[in-house]
Backbone of each chain as ProteinMPNN parsed JSONL, in Angstrom:
{"seq_chain_A": "XXXXXXXXXXXXXXXXXXXXXXXXXXXXXXXXXXXXXXXXXXXXXXXXXXXXXXXXXXXXXXXXXX", "coords_chain_A": {"N_chain_A": [[-120.096, 67.925, 101.106], [-117.052, 67.131, 102.722], [-113.955, 67.097, 101.033], [-111.996, 64.171, 100.64], [-110.043, 62.947, 99.226], [-106.848, 62.568, 97.732], [-105.036, 64.436, 95.183], [-103.728, 62.776, 93.306], [-105.139, 60.455, 93.605], [-107.721, 61.169, 92.821], [-107.378, 61.741, 90.111], [-106.556, 59.225, 89.227], [-108.85, 57.698, 89.808], [-110.72, 58.871, 88.065], [-109.583, 58.334, 85.546], [-109.469, 55.492, 85.521], [-112.154, 54.998, 85.924], [-113.379, 56.108, 83.608], [-112.209, 54.443, 81.726], [-113.245, 51.933, 82.475], [-115.963, 52.393, 82.079], [-116.001, 52.857, 79.336], [-115.027, 50.384, 78.384], [-116.852, 48.6, 79.536], [-119.62, 49.45, 78.957], [-119.5, 50.265, 76.273], [-117.937, 48.44, 74.886], [-117.811, 45.68, 75.91], [-120.497, 44.963, 76.738], [-123.738, 43.499, 77.605], [-124.59, 41.809, 80.759], [-122.278, 41.642, 82.296], [-120.777, 43.725, 81.214], [-122.392, 45.85, 81.939], [-122.147, 45.774, 84.713], [-119.421, 46.305, 85.039], [-119.402, 48.837, 83.887], [-121.025, 50.202, 85.678], [-119.473, 50.132, 87.977], [-117.401, 51.665, 87.033], [-118.73, 54.106, 86.71], [-119.238, 54.796, 89.353], [-116.632, 55.089, 90.325], [-115.819, 57.196, 88.683], [-117.6, 59.233, 89.466], [-116.941, 59.572, 92.217], [-114.315, 60.349, 91.939], [-114.502, 62.762, 90.487], [-116.011, 64.366, 92.222], [-114.469, 64.231, 94.505], [-114.835, 63.128, 96.916], [-115.121, 60.265, 98.883], [-117.597, 58.137, 99.949], [-117.151, 55.853, 101.481], [-114.656, 56.273, 102.586], [-115.34, 58.473, 104.112], [-117.096, 57.341, 105.947], [-115.359, 55.683, 107.291], [-113.727, 57.506, 108.382], [-111.398, 58.195, 107.084], [-108.74, 59.523, 105.078], [-107.018, 60.491, 102.121], [-106.196, 62.875, 101.433], [-103.868, 65.489, 101.69], [-103.27, 67.187, 104.779], [-102.229, 69.731, 105.001]], "CA_chain_A": [[-119.245, 66.945, 101.802], [-115.645, 67.501, 102.72], [-113.167, 66.25, 100.146], [-111.079, 63.315, 101.389], [-109.172, 62.238, 98.292], [-105.701, 63.327, 97.238], [-105.091, 64.736, 93.75], [-103.336, 61.613, 92.516], [-106.212, 59.462, 93.68], [-108.846, 61.652, 92.021], [-107.05, 61.547, 88.699], [-106.573, 57.772, 88.988], [-110.247, 57.234, 89.798], [-111.38, 59.346, 86.841], [-109.029, 57.606, 84.395], [-109.934, 54.098, 85.572], [-113.603, 55.032, 85.763], [-113.695, 56.303, 82.189], [-111.794, 53.22, 81.02], [-114.216, 50.868, 82.778], [-117.22, 52.736, 81.407], [-115.807, 52.612, 77.909], [-114.916, 48.948, 78.125], [-118.05, 47.913, 79.97], [-120.83, 49.785, 78.212], [-119.314, 50.415, 74.832], [-117.228, 47.331, 74.244], [-118.183, 44.339, 76.371], [-121.948, 44.786, 76.647], [-124.343, 42.463, 78.45], [-124.653, 42.078, 82.199], [-120.904, 41.886, 82.748], [-120.421, 45.075, 80.801], [-123.165, 46.787, 82.754], [-121.552, 45.803, 86.056], [-118.146, 47.057, 84.921], [-119.744, 50.225, 83.635], [-121.546, 50.795, 86.916], [-118.306, 50.366, 88.848], [-116.712, 52.806, 86.435], [-119.498, 55.317, 87.015], [-119.011, 55.129, 90.768], [-115.256, 55.608, 90.425], [-115.796, 58.511, 88.028], [-118.319, 60.196, 90.299], [-116.173, 59.879, 93.432], [-113.111, 61.071, 91.527], [-114.863, 64.135, 90.104], [-116.457, 65.093, 93.413], [-113.342, 64.309, 95.439], [-115.252, 62.588, 98.212], [-115.512, 58.851, 98.866], [-118.456, 57.879, 101.12], [-116.564, 54.81, 102.32], [-113.626, 56.983, 103.352], [-116.001, 59.337, 105.095], [-117.638, 56.481, 107.005], [-114.224, 55.144, 108.052], [-112.959, 58.67, 108.85], [-110.093, 58.05, 106.453], [-108.54, 60.508, 104.014], [-105.699, 60.501, 101.486], [-105.904, 64.273, 101.105], [-102.945, 66.074, 102.658], [-103.954, 68.107, 105.689], [-101.674, 71.095, 104.903]], "C_chain_A": [[-117.784, 67.374, 101.676], [-114.868, 66.53, 101.827], [-112.168, 65.453, 100.973], [-110.171, 62.501, 100.478], [-108.05, 63.159, 97.826], [-105.824, 63.503, 95.719], [-104.782, 63.509, 92.905], [-104.45, 60.575, 92.492], [-107.403, 59.881, 92.818], [-108.587, 61.416, 90.539], [-107.098, 60.059, 88.351], [-107.997, 57.25, 88.903], [-110.942, 57.641, 88.498], [-110.888, 58.547, 85.636], [-109.544, 56.167, 84.375], [-111.446, 54.027, 85.364], [-114.009, 55.168, 84.305], [-113.334, 55.05, 81.397], [-112.795, 52.087, 81.246], [-115.548, 51.136, 82.089], [-117.1, 52.439, 79.924], [-115.767, 51.136, 77.597], [-116.22, 48.243, 78.448], [-119.257, 48.18, 79.098], [-120.615, 49.721, 76.71], [-118.72, 49.194, 74.161], [-117.781, 45.969, 74.631], [-119.68, 44.069, 76.194], [-122.452, 43.708, 77.585], [-124.308, 42.836, 79.926], [-123.264, 42.402, 82.751], [-120.447, 43.296, 82.414], [-121.132, 46.12, 81.629], [-122.575, 46.904, 84.158], [-120.25, 46.596, 86.043], [-118.423, 48.549, 84.732], [-120.255, 50.926, 84.884], [-120.41, 51.089, 87.894], [-117.524, 51.58, 88.345], [-117.409, 54.117, 86.742], [-119.269, 55.764, 88.452], [-117.619, 55.725, 90.953], [-115.172, 57.012, 89.832], [-116.436, 59.569, 88.921], [-117.504, 60.561, 91.542], [-114.885, 60.628, 93.094], [-113.395, 62.525, 91.193], [-115.234, 64.961, 91.34], [-115.325, 65.255, 94.424], [-113.66, 63.754, 96.807], [-115.679, 61.137, 98.042], [-116.357, 58.592, 100.111], [-117.88, 56.823, 102.052], [-115.455, 55.41, 103.186], [-114.257, 57.804, 104.463], [-116.527, 58.506, 106.256], [-116.518, 55.941, 107.894], [-113.343, 56.24, 108.636], [-111.515, 58.583, 108.339], [-109.97, 59.088, 105.34], [-107.143, 60.377, 103.436], [-105.285, 61.93, 101.154], [-104.944, 64.82, 102.142], [-103.643, 67.105, 103.524], [-103.427, 69.53, 105.588], [-102.121, 71.76, 103.603]], "O_chain_A": [[-117.357, 67.906, 100.651], [-115.087, 65.319, 101.856], [-111.559, 65.988, 101.899], [-109.598, 61.495, 100.895], [-108.254, 64.344, 97.565], [-106.605, 62.816, 95.061], [-105.467, 63.227, 91.922], [-104.672, 59.905, 91.484], [-108.021, 59.044, 92.16], [-109.461, 60.953, 89.807], [-107.62, 59.679, 87.303], [-108.316, 56.449, 88.024], [-111.669, 56.845, 87.903], [-111.688, 58.129, 84.799], [-110.0, 55.679, 83.34], [-111.952, 53.114, 84.711], [-114.875, 54.438, 83.821], [-114.073, 54.644, 80.5], [-113.148, 51.368, 80.311], [-116.186, 50.216, 81.577], [-117.994, 51.838, 79.328], [-116.405, 50.681, 76.647], [-116.647, 47.368, 77.695], [-119.855, 47.249, 78.557], [-121.444, 49.19, 75.972], [-118.977, 48.944, 72.983], [-118.176, 45.189, 73.764], [-120.077, 43.077, 75.582], [-121.662, 43.073, 78.285], [-124.044, 43.978, 80.302], [-123.099, 43.312, 83.564], [-119.815, 43.971, 83.226], [-120.556, 47.149, 81.981], [-122.511, 47.995, 84.724], [-120.004, 47.437, 86.907], [-117.769, 49.401, 85.333], [-119.956, 52.097, 85.119], [-120.378, 52.133, 88.545], [-117.053, 52.406, 89.128], [-116.755, 55.126, 87.004], [-119.124, 56.954, 88.731], [-117.445, 56.73, 91.642], [-114.539, 57.902, 90.4], [-115.889, 60.656, 89.108], [-117.392, 61.739, 91.881], [-114.42, 61.451, 93.883], [-112.632, 63.417, 91.564], [-114.816, 66.111, 91.478], [-115.229, 66.273, 95.11], [-112.872, 63.883, 97.744], [-116.49, 60.814, 97.175], [-115.88, 58.807, 101.226], [-118.087, 56.879, 103.264], [-115.336, 55.092, 104.369], [-113.777, 57.828, 105.596], [-116.42, 58.911, 107.413], [-116.702, 55.763, 109.098], [-112.344, 55.959, 109.298], [-110.558, 58.859, 109.063], [-110.967, 59.483, 104.735], [-106.182, 60.173, 104.178], [-104.183, 62.176, 100.662], [-105.162, 64.646, 103.341], [-104.52, 67.824, 103.046], [-104.096, 70.459, 106.038], [-101.757, 72.907, 103.34]]}, "seq_chain_B": "XXXXXXXXXXXXXXXXXXXXXXXXXXXXXXXXXXXXXXXXXXXXXXXXXXXXXXXXXXXXXXXXXXXXXXXXXXXXXXXXXXXXXXXXXXXXXXXXXXXXXXXXXXXXXXXXXXXXXXXXXXXXXXXXXXXXXXXXXXXXXXXXXX", "coords_chain_B": {"N_chain_B": [[-97.743, 98.706, 91.239], [-100.656, 97.694, 92.955], [-101.385, 95.455, 95.74], [-103.249, 92.375, 95.655], [-106.526, 91.789, 97.081], [-109.161, 90.64, 99.308], [-112.671, 91.124, 99.567], [-115.181, 90.811, 101.818], [-118.528, 90.5, 102.111], [-121.006, 90.602, 104.524], [-123.672, 89.78, 106.854], [-125.12, 90.308, 110.079], [-127.383, 88.803, 110.643], [-127.217, 86.644, 109.058], [-126.72, 83.359, 109.055], [-125.157, 81.638, 107.571], [-123.142, 83.338, 106.699], [-121.826, 83.871, 109.109], [-120.777, 81.404, 109.666], [-118.982, 81.054, 107.577], [-117.233, 83.191, 107.736], [-114.858, 82.834, 109.52], [-113.45, 81.004, 107.959], [-112.924, 82.428, 105.647], [-111.218, 84.392, 106.694], [-109.133, 82.718, 107.467], [-108.275, 81.608, 105.007], [-107.436, 83.941, 103.73], [-105.362, 84.713, 105.421], [-103.58, 82.531, 105.189], [-102.825, 82.822, 102.584], [-101.58, 85.179, 102.563], [-103.052, 87.555, 102.191], [-104.874, 90.628, 102.371], [-108.023, 91.129, 103.928], [-111.132, 92.664, 103.737], [-113.738, 92.944, 105.904], [-117.009, 93.489, 105.469], [-119.832, 94.662, 106.902], [-123.005, 94.583, 105.79], [-125.174, 95.752, 106.956], [-124.142, 97.768, 108.521], [-122.724, 99.195, 106.644], [-124.335, 100.062, 104.27], [-124.16, 101.714, 102.04], [-121.698, 101.17, 100.883], [-122.09, 98.535, 100.132], [-124.061, 98.925, 98.248], [-122.678, 100.48, 96.397], [-120.797, 98.673, 95.505], [-122.435, 96.955, 94.239], [-123.576, 94.794, 95.615], [-125.908, 92.465, 96.293], [-126.717, 90.419, 97.827], [-125.945, 88.256, 100.601], [-123.774, 85.657, 101.819], [-121.235, 87.478, 100.067], [-118.294, 87.469, 98.217], [-115.624, 89.323, 97.01], [-112.914, 89.163, 94.916], [-110.024, 90.969, 94.376], [-107.638, 91.524, 91.992], [-104.091, 92.314, 91.587], [-104.011, 94.071, 89.384], [-106.378, 95.358, 89.497], [-108.602, 94.137, 88.42], [-111.579, 92.221, 88.976], [-113.231, 89.429, 90.559], [-116.205, 87.813, 91.547], [-118.132, 86.007, 93.997], [-121.181, 84.773, 95.05], [-123.475, 83.627, 97.587], [-123.504, 80.166, 98.497], [-120.351, 79.174, 99.638], [-117.634, 77.273, 98.975], [-114.67, 75.599, 100.256], [-112.999, 75.265, 98.102], [-113.906, 77.245, 96.296], [-113.189, 79.563, 97.717], [-110.41, 79.321, 97.826], [-109.812, 79.45, 95.1], [-110.598, 82.041, 94.531], [-108.784, 83.379, 96.142], [-106.404, 82.603, 94.887], [-106.728, 83.934, 92.483], [-106.674, 86.578, 93.37], [-104.025, 86.874, 94.25], [-102.695, 86.347, 91.98], [-101.287, 86.884, 88.643], [-102.978, 88.72, 87.702], [-104.105, 88.278, 85.231], [-106.638, 88.334, 84.396], [-108.398, 86.223, 84.484], [-109.435, 83.613, 86.6], [-107.289, 80.837, 87.343], [-107.713, 77.636, 85.759], [-108.963, 75.009, 87.678], [-108.416, 71.923, 89.555], [-110.856, 70.571, 89.955], [-112.526, 71.583, 87.902], [-110.954, 70.896, 85.69], [-110.865, 68.073, 85.85], [-113.567, 67.426, 85.556], [-114.069, 68.446, 83.02], [-112.247, 66.975, 81.418], [-113.119, 64.339, 81.919], [-115.737, 64.543, 80.996], [-115.398, 65.133, 78.255], [-114.016, 62.819, 77.46], [-115.921, 60.805, 78.002], [-118.015, 61.642, 76.324], [-116.764, 61.343, 73.881], [-116.307, 58.551, 73.852], [-118.947, 57.723, 73.894], [-119.877, 58.734, 71.44], [-118.285, 57.346, 69.598], [-119.054, 54.72, 70.107], [-121.682, 54.874, 69.6], [-123.475, 55.275, 71.727], [-126.009, 56.798, 73.166], [-126.656, 57.593, 75.761], [-124.21, 57.674, 77.138], [-122.918, 59.658, 75.676], [-124.588, 61.848, 76.204], [-124.244, 62.044, 78.98], [-121.539, 62.64, 79.086], [-121.478, 65.116, 77.756], [-123.025, 66.661, 79.488], [-121.446, 66.62, 81.803], [-119.1, 67.887, 80.905], [-120.177, 70.36, 80.294], [-120.949, 71.18, 82.837], [-118.522, 71.751, 84.01], [-117.694, 73.99, 82.653], [-119.776, 75.785, 83.106], [-119.547, 76.192, 85.774], [-117.506, 77.859, 86.208], [-116.011, 80.673, 87.731], [-117.798, 83.72, 87.835], [-117.074, 86.627, 85.962], [-116.58, 89.754, 87.426], [-118.918, 92.19, 86.89], [-119.099, 94.632, 87.882], [-116.986, 96.948, 88.515], [-114.7, 97.875, 91.185], [-114.101, 100.557, 91.45]], "CA_chain_B": [[-98.958, 97.878, 91.2], [-101.114, 97.392, 94.306], [-101.53, 94.021, 95.979], [-104.632, 91.903, 95.595], [-107.165, 91.614, 98.372], [-110.518, 90.09, 99.294], [-113.706, 91.9, 100.26], [-116.209, 89.853, 102.228], [-119.753, 91.181, 102.527], [-121.763, 89.701, 105.381], [-124.701, 90.424, 107.676], [-125.193, 89.614, 111.372], [-128.514, 87.877, 110.705], [-126.952, 85.575, 108.088], [-125.985, 82.288, 109.752], [-124.154, 81.119, 106.65], [-122.026, 84.299, 106.734], [-121.117, 83.685, 110.374], [-120.026, 80.144, 109.565], [-117.929, 81.169, 106.553], [-116.287, 84.278, 108.079], [-113.534, 82.385, 109.963], [-112.769, 80.324, 106.852], [-112.428, 83.507, 104.785], [-110.041, 84.966, 107.371], [-108.069, 81.716, 107.432], [-107.763, 81.533, 103.629], [-106.704, 85.193, 103.464], [-104.123, 84.683, 106.193], [-102.652, 81.533, 104.657], [-102.371, 83.282, 101.276], [-100.961, 86.484, 102.759], [-103.917, 88.558, 101.567], [-105.713, 91.379, 103.292], [-109.453, 90.94, 103.669], [-111.98, 93.636, 104.416], [-115.032, 92.363, 106.284], [-117.96, 94.593, 105.373], [-121.177, 94.349, 107.378], [-123.908, 95.335, 104.902], [-126.091, 96.516, 107.797], [-123.406, 98.957, 108.961], [-122.229, 99.938, 105.474], [-125.206, 99.787, 103.118], [-123.728, 102.484, 100.865], [-120.584, 100.438, 100.279], [-122.68, 97.366, 99.465], [-124.751, 99.424, 97.062], [-121.665, 100.937, 95.439], [-120.139, 97.499, 94.92], [-123.498, 96.154, 93.626], [-123.756, 93.557, 96.369], [-127.339, 92.344, 96.547], [-126.989, 89.285, 98.697], [-124.829, 87.828, 101.436], [-122.417, 86.201, 101.719], [-120.611, 87.745, 98.775], [-116.872, 87.756, 98.335], [-115.062, 89.881, 95.783], [-111.457, 89.09, 94.889], [-109.44, 92.002, 93.525], [-106.267, 91.193, 91.603], [-103.217, 93.492, 91.635], [-104.261, 95.041, 88.308], [-107.673, 95.978, 89.713], [-109.715, 93.315, 87.923], [-112.261, 91.57, 90.098], [-114.153, 88.31, 90.396], [-117.024, 87.71, 92.732], [-118.926, 84.803, 94.18], [-122.216, 84.989, 96.061], [-124.179, 82.418, 98.0], [-122.699, 79.159, 99.184], [-118.926, 79.28, 99.329], [-116.875, 76.099, 99.418], [-113.235, 75.844, 100.45], [-112.405, 75.369, 96.758], [-114.233, 78.581, 95.771], [-112.388, 80.573, 98.42], [-109.007, 79.209, 97.406], [-109.731, 79.945, 93.723], [-110.651, 83.499, 94.593], [-107.507, 83.827, 96.697], [-105.407, 82.425, 93.823], [-106.916, 85.021, 91.514], [-106.257, 87.837, 93.991], [-102.564, 86.95, 94.36], [-102.13, 85.955, 90.695], [-100.684, 87.938, 87.839], [-104.028, 89.618, 87.235], [-104.31, 88.102, 83.797], [-108.04, 88.599, 84.081], [-109.259, 85.059, 84.678], [-108.861, 82.696, 87.573], [-106.756, 79.655, 86.668], [-108.58, 76.456, 85.781], [-108.5, 74.22, 88.804], [-108.493, 70.475, 89.388], [-112.257, 70.155, 89.817], [-112.979, 71.9, 86.546], [-110.176, 70.112, 84.742], [-111.296, 66.673, 85.879], [-114.913, 67.339, 84.981], [-113.978, 68.687, 81.579], [-111.57, 65.834, 80.791], [-114.002, 63.172, 81.998], [-116.876, 64.791, 80.122], [-114.972, 64.991, 76.856], [-113.699, 61.403, 77.226], [-117.186, 60.055, 77.961], [-118.737, 62.005, 75.108], [-116.053, 60.705, 72.767], [-116.604, 57.106, 73.878], [-120.35, 57.588, 73.515], [-120.031, 58.977, 70.0], [-117.636, 56.253, 68.859], [-119.812, 53.482, 70.275], [-123.097, 55.206, 69.34], [-124.262, 55.137, 72.96], [-126.522, 58.16, 73.388], [-126.597, 57.887, 77.187], [-122.832, 58.062, 77.479], [-122.658, 60.958, 75.039], [-125.317, 62.868, 76.968], [-123.582, 62.193, 80.274], [-120.274, 63.329, 78.844], [-121.746, 66.526, 77.427], [-123.48, 67.311, 80.723], [-120.29, 66.756, 82.693], [-118.223, 68.922, 80.353], [-120.887, 71.638, 80.442], [-120.926, 71.559, 84.246], [-117.216, 72.327, 84.34], [-117.625, 75.331, 82.063], [-120.788, 76.624, 83.744], [-119.199, 76.43, 87.164], [-116.387, 78.807, 86.314], [-116.37, 81.899, 88.431], [-118.312, 84.791, 86.982], [-116.3, 87.855, 85.982], [-117.32, 90.811, 88.072], [-119.297, 93.242, 85.931], [-119.201, 95.901, 88.597], [-115.648, 97.22, 89.058], [-114.763, 98.453, 92.521], [-113.971, 102.021, 91.448]], "C_chain_B": [[-99.373, 97.528, 92.632], [-101.215, 95.881, 94.474], [-102.998, 93.655, 95.889], [-105.22, 91.811, 96.991], [-108.565, 91.04, 98.19], [-111.456, 91.039, 100.034], [-114.858, 90.954, 100.547], [-117.399, 90.614, 102.794], [-120.607, 90.189, 103.31], [-122.834, 90.491, 106.13], [-124.839, 89.632, 108.965], [-126.333, 88.597, 111.45], [-128.318, 86.664, 109.791], [-126.099, 84.487, 108.761], [-124.89, 81.702, 108.867], [-122.902, 82.01, 106.658], [-121.169, 84.069, 107.98], [-120.26, 82.427, 110.323], [-118.836, 80.281, 108.628], [-116.862, 82.196, 106.926], [-114.916, 83.765, 108.55], [-112.744, 81.69, 108.856], [-112.187, 81.355, 105.891], [-111.165, 84.111, 105.389], [-108.858, 84.007, 107.281], [-107.452, 81.62, 106.043], [-106.949, 82.779, 103.307], [-105.352, 85.164, 104.169], [-103.117, 83.71, 105.588], [-102.138, 81.919, 103.278], [-101.776, 84.678, 101.333], [-101.735, 87.6, 102.056], [-104.633, 89.349, 102.651], [-107.178, 91.126, 102.918], [-110.218, 92.004, 104.428], [-113.345, 92.991, 104.645], [-116.032, 93.507, 106.344], [-119.342, 94.108, 105.784], [-122.145, 95.212, 106.567], [-124.943, 96.138, 105.686], [-125.432, 97.838, 108.227], [-122.989, 99.827, 107.781], [-123.089, 99.652, 104.257], [-124.766, 100.528, 101.858], [-122.604, 101.762, 100.132], [-121.11, 99.211, 99.53], [-123.371, 97.797, 98.169], [-123.74, 99.84, 95.991], [-121.004, 99.751, 94.732], [-121.151, 96.529, 94.298], [-123.625, 94.791, 94.305], [-125.217, 93.473, 96.788], [-127.699, 91.186, 97.461], [-125.752, 88.928, 99.5], [-124.908, 86.318, 101.664], [-121.977, 86.422, 100.27], [-119.146, 88.046, 99.028], [-116.36, 88.225, 96.98], [-113.545, 89.818, 95.897], [-110.942, 90.144, 93.916], [-107.985, 91.656, 93.254], [-105.402, 92.458, 91.619], [-103.494, 94.522, 90.537], [-105.638, 95.684, 88.426], [-108.846, 95.179, 89.184], [-110.291, 92.516, 89.083], [-113.071, 90.364, 89.647], [-114.958, 88.206, 91.673], [-117.75, 86.38, 92.776], [-119.925, 85.097, 95.282], [-122.858, 83.661, 96.434], [-123.242, 81.447, 98.685], [-121.258, 79.22, 98.695], [-118.222, 78.044, 99.868], [-115.416, 76.496, 99.616], [-112.554, 76.042, 99.089], [-112.678, 76.734, 96.152], [-113.344, 79.643, 96.402], [-110.938, 80.519, 97.979], [-108.837, 79.715, 95.975], [-109.758, 81.467, 93.686], [-109.341, 84.062, 95.143], [-106.402, 83.708, 95.648], [-105.509, 83.536, 92.793], [-106.382, 86.333, 92.088], [-104.737, 87.964, 94.08], [-101.886, 86.648, 93.03], [-101.551, 87.107, 89.928], [-101.727, 88.882, 87.271], [-104.297, 89.481, 85.748], [-105.77, 88.216, 83.417], [-108.948, 87.406, 84.306], [-108.634, 84.164, 85.743], [-108.371, 81.447, 86.851], [-107.746, 78.502, 86.753], [-108.072, 75.564, 86.902], [-108.801, 72.747, 88.576], [-109.931, 70.011, 89.18], [-112.763, 70.382, 88.396], [-112.271, 71.035, 85.517], [-110.615, 68.663, 84.679], [-112.66, 66.507, 85.234], [-114.856, 67.483, 83.471], [-113.362, 67.488, 80.869], [-112.473, 64.604, 80.788], [-115.192, 63.332, 81.052], [-116.53, 64.588, 78.656], [-114.686, 63.523, 76.527], [-114.98, 60.58, 77.107], [-117.959, 60.36, 76.687], [-118.092, 61.35, 73.893], [-116.338, 59.217, 72.694], [-118.038, 56.876, 73.43], [-120.572, 57.757, 72.026], [-119.462, 57.801, 69.205], [-118.458, 54.971, 68.934], [-121.298, 53.674, 70.027], [-123.976, 54.94, 70.55], [-124.714, 56.527, 73.362], [-126.398, 58.552, 74.859], [-125.219, 58.361, 77.617], [-122.499, 59.429, 76.91], [-123.327, 62.069, 75.828], [-124.651, 63.121, 78.317], [-122.283, 62.967, 80.126], [-120.473, 64.812, 78.567], [-122.179, 67.285, 78.683], [-122.312, 67.593, 81.66], [-119.357, 67.867, 82.207], [-118.871, 70.298, 80.516], [-120.827, 72.127, 81.885], [-119.596, 72.207, 84.609], [-117.118, 73.752, 83.818], [-118.579, 76.27, 82.797], [-120.399, 77.003, 85.159], [-118.041, 77.415, 87.318], [-116.869, 80.08, 86.995], [-116.826, 82.963, 87.448], [-117.383, 86.006, 87.095], [-117.179, 88.94, 86.577], [-117.638, 91.907, 87.058], [-119.349, 94.61, 86.589], [-117.856, 96.215, 89.223], [-115.731, 98.007, 90.359], [-114.674, 99.966, 92.508], [-114.829, 102.631, 90.375]], "O_chain_B": [[-98.537, 97.113, 93.434], [-101.144, 95.124, 93.505], [-103.878, 94.506, 96.026], [-104.482, 91.762, 97.975], [-109.085, 90.964, 97.077], [-111.066, 91.676, 101.012], [-115.438, 90.368, 99.633], [-117.295, 91.284, 103.821], [-120.898, 89.09, 102.839], [-122.89, 91.718, 106.045], [-124.692, 88.41, 108.955], [-126.266, 87.643, 112.226], [-129.158, 85.764, 109.758], [-124.908, 84.68, 109.001], [-123.827, 81.318, 109.354], [-121.772, 81.524, 106.628], [-119.94, 84.074, 107.909], [-119.157, 82.391, 110.868], [-117.789, 79.681, 108.868], [-115.717, 82.089, 106.487], [-113.897, 84.218, 108.03], [-111.516, 81.774, 108.817], [-111.082, 81.175, 105.379], [-110.169, 84.318, 104.695], [-107.724, 84.426, 107.048], [-106.229, 81.558, 105.915], [-105.893, 82.687, 102.682], [-104.331, 85.54, 103.594], [-101.932, 84.027, 105.485], [-101.113, 81.396, 102.839], [-101.499, 85.291, 100.302], [-101.15, 88.472, 101.414], [-104.959, 88.817, 103.712], [-107.514, 90.937, 101.749], [-109.985, 92.222, 105.617], [-114.012, 92.553, 103.707], [-115.908, 94.397, 107.185], [-119.947, 93.266, 105.12], [-122.103, 96.439, 106.653], [-125.525, 97.087, 105.161], [-126.082, 98.882, 108.286], [-122.911, 101.05, 107.901], [-122.608, 99.05, 103.297], [-124.967, 100.043, 100.744], [-122.566, 101.748, 98.902], [-120.64, 98.887, 98.439], [-123.278, 97.126, 97.141], [-123.943, 99.571, 94.807], [-120.693, 99.807, 93.542], [-120.791, 95.428, 93.883], [-123.765, 93.766, 93.639], [-125.702, 94.311, 97.549], [-128.862, 91.007, 97.82], [-124.634, 89.266, 99.111], [-126.004, 85.759, 101.696], [-122.31, 85.644, 99.376], [-118.803, 88.79, 99.947], [-116.627, 87.611, 95.947], [-112.958, 90.345, 96.843], [-111.377, 90.2, 92.766], [-107.192, 91.512, 94.184], [-105.939, 93.565, 91.661], [-103.243, 95.712, 90.729], [-106.032, 96.467, 87.562], [-109.992, 95.518, 89.476], [-109.592, 92.182, 90.04], [-113.532, 90.292, 88.508], [-114.449, 88.481, 92.76], [-117.958, 85.721, 91.758], [-119.554, 85.615, 96.335], [-122.788, 82.692, 95.679], [-122.302, 81.851, 99.37], [-120.991, 79.306, 97.497], [-118.216, 77.8, 101.074], [-114.984, 77.573, 99.205], [-111.657, 76.873, 98.944], [-111.783, 77.329, 95.552], [-112.813, 80.514, 95.713], [-110.306, 81.557, 97.781], [-107.825, 80.343, 95.663], [-109.038, 82.097, 92.912], [-108.85, 85.089, 94.674], [-105.561, 84.598, 95.527], [-104.496, 84.021, 92.29], [-105.723, 87.104, 91.39], [-104.216, 89.076, 93.992], [-100.659, 86.682, 92.937], [-101.34, 88.187, 90.479], [-101.409, 89.747, 86.454], [-104.67, 90.448, 85.083], [-106.106, 88.197, 82.232], [-110.168, 87.565, 84.316], [-107.416, 83.987, 85.765], [-108.966, 81.035, 85.855], [-108.522, 78.406, 87.705], [-106.863, 75.387, 87.052], [-109.363, 72.364, 87.55], [-110.196, 69.159, 88.332], [-113.347, 69.493, 87.776], [-112.892, 70.508, 84.594], [-110.727, 68.085, 83.597], [-112.888, 65.574, 84.465], [-115.508, 66.741, 82.737], [-113.877, 67.032, 79.848], [-112.581, 63.909, 79.777], [-115.603, 62.378, 80.391], [-117.275, 63.952, 77.911], [-115.058, 63.035, 75.46], [-115.104, 59.749, 76.207], [-118.493, 59.456, 76.044], [-118.779, 60.866, 72.994], [-116.582, 58.677, 71.615], [-118.316, 55.944, 72.675], [-121.351, 57.025, 71.416], [-120.085, 57.323, 68.257], [-118.554, 54.226, 67.958], [-122.088, 52.75, 70.219], [-125.092, 54.439, 70.415], [-123.919, 57.338, 73.836], [-126.076, 59.697, 75.176], [-125.084, 59.328, 78.366], [-121.876, 60.257, 77.575], [-122.719, 63.107, 76.093], [-124.509, 64.267, 78.744], [-121.969, 63.839, 80.937], [-119.735, 65.657, 79.074], [-121.749, 68.415, 78.911], [-122.21, 68.676, 82.235], [-118.884, 68.683, 82.998], [-118.197, 71.277, 80.837], [-120.675, 73.322, 82.141], [-119.557, 73.12, 85.434], [-116.529, 74.618, 84.464], [-118.232, 77.418, 83.076], [-120.861, 78.015, 85.688], [-117.65, 77.755, 88.434], [-118.017, 80.491, 86.83], [-116.284, 83.077, 86.348], [-116.959, 86.368, 88.192], [-118.369, 89.033, 86.272], [-116.737, 92.478, 86.444], [-119.61, 95.619, 85.934], [-117.595, 95.798, 90.351], [-116.706, 98.716, 90.606], [-115.123, 100.612, 93.454], [-114.85, 103.853, 90.222]]}, "name": "protein", "num_of_chains": 2, "seq": "XXXXXXXXXXXXXXXXXXXXXXXXXXXXXXXXXXXXXXXXXXXXXXXXXXXXXXXXXXXXXXXXXXXXXXXXXXXXXXXXXXXXXXXXXXXXXXXXXXXXXXXXXXXXXXXXXXXXXXXXXXXXXXXXXXXXXXXXXXXXXXXXXXXXXXXXXXXXXXXXXXXXXXXXXXXXXXXXXXXXXXXXXXXXXXXXXXXXXXXXXXXXXXXXXXXX"}
């Protein structure tokens, strides 16, 4: 898949994703923690890969074209 | 010191090669690099000399003569990393890039959180992610061009 996220966005997604995973799974626990952790996993995965499926569906991109 | 360049080995029957060729030319042009397009059907001796056993294969040669190669599927990121190596200071290794850095940082952070909270799943995920960043580094070319 073509990358559609800018560098700043990828780093932000990874940082927030790791924070949510840590807080959700490791700290909060329970269903709420699992939900937060799952959201964190999605953010982490899209940040690492550099492609957001929602962006792709909307034909949107924050990645500079040059 | 000579300038770096790219060598792209392709074959007319390889559809993947045909699709990637214009991207290789574009990356070389935008990075001010020369690229030699070598048809392995026309130049089998050159492919054999450079130990190219499959197509597409791209070999990046840095100004000091050191080389890195990548065979098989080539993403835009792979091509740019090879181009960066070819125009770099020839220190012998391509620079770590954002993909690798993010994977490594995320993997280490997850593994650390997993260890601290005794969550085996998180630790395993973190270790896998960190390993993927290291394993995905470009392979050093064991077959020098000369």
